[in-house]
N, C-alpha and C positions, 0 to 999 in steps of 0.2 A: 705799223711797219711790219709786214710780214717777217716770219721767221720759219726754215723751213725747221723740222724735225731731221734730229740724226738719228732714226733708222724704227722701224716698226713697233720696233718693244720697249723705250722712253730714251732716257736720257742717254750721255757715251758711255757710260760703265755699263751697259744690258739691261740695265735693274727694270721689271715691267714701270709701265707709269701705276703714278700714284691714283691717278681715278679707276684704271683699271684691274687694281689689289681689291680697291674699296667697291666697286660692283662687283666679286666672286665670293663678297664676302655677307651673302641673304642674311639677311634681316638684322643686319650689325651697323647702327646708327650709333656717330659722334657728339654729343653733349652740344647743344644748338647755345651760340651767344640769346639769339634771335629766331622767332619763330615769326613767320608768316601766314596767315589764312591763305588761301586765296583759293579754298573750294567752292566751288558753283563757277566760277568766276572764269572765260573763256580767255585766251589765248591772241592780243598780246595786256593782258591784265596782269595776270603773275607775273611775267618780262618786267613790267612798268613800273609794279609794287618792290619785287629783286632790289632793281636796279636805285631804285628812289633809298630806298632803305639798307642799304648796305655799306654806303659810310658809318652808319650808326654800331657796329661794330668797332672792335680794334681788327692793327692785323694780321693775317696769320687763327684770327675767329671762323666759325661757323653760322653760319645764315643757314636756314631751314624753311624751308619753301612750301607747306601742302597745297597740293594742286591732282584739281580730281579730272583736268584738262586732258587731253592723247596729247596734244602737241605742244601741251607744255614737261610732257617727258621727257621727248626728244629738244622741245627749243630750248630751253634754261641748259642743257649742257654746254648746247652751240654758243650761246650768247658766250660760256663762261670761256669757252677755247677762242671766240672772236675780243675778248676783253683780257682777255690772261685771268682769270681770275681761275678756282682746281675745281671741276667737279667732282664734289667727296663721292659721290655715290646716288641712289635712287634707292630707298626703297618699300617696298607696300603697306598702305597703315588701311586697319579692320574697317575701317568709315571708310572705303573705298577711295585710289587714288595715292598717291605717294608722294612721301616724304623726299623731297627731294636737297641732299647737301649741299653747301656752297663753298668754299672758304676764301679770303679775303686776301690778295696779296698783296693789294697796293692803294 
């Protein structure tokens, strides 16, 4: 079921979305309950790995996907919106690529 967001900034209280706030904090990462190493794998493999393993963590926990495929940088946040999970943020990692964090919502 599709839901329309109530404003560009986020919730009805006018607070910024958590996703936007996390993206502005460059270099900060939350502790992850599970890290998925998808370095060297092309999309859609990182998303498939995330979808297969996200149910292994408790609700509200963070899953971190390490990926170096540029498509994963945009596709994982889009998958989060589609599946109603929260994209916590994406941070560049020293070995190249990103640590993309997802909070399990259900």
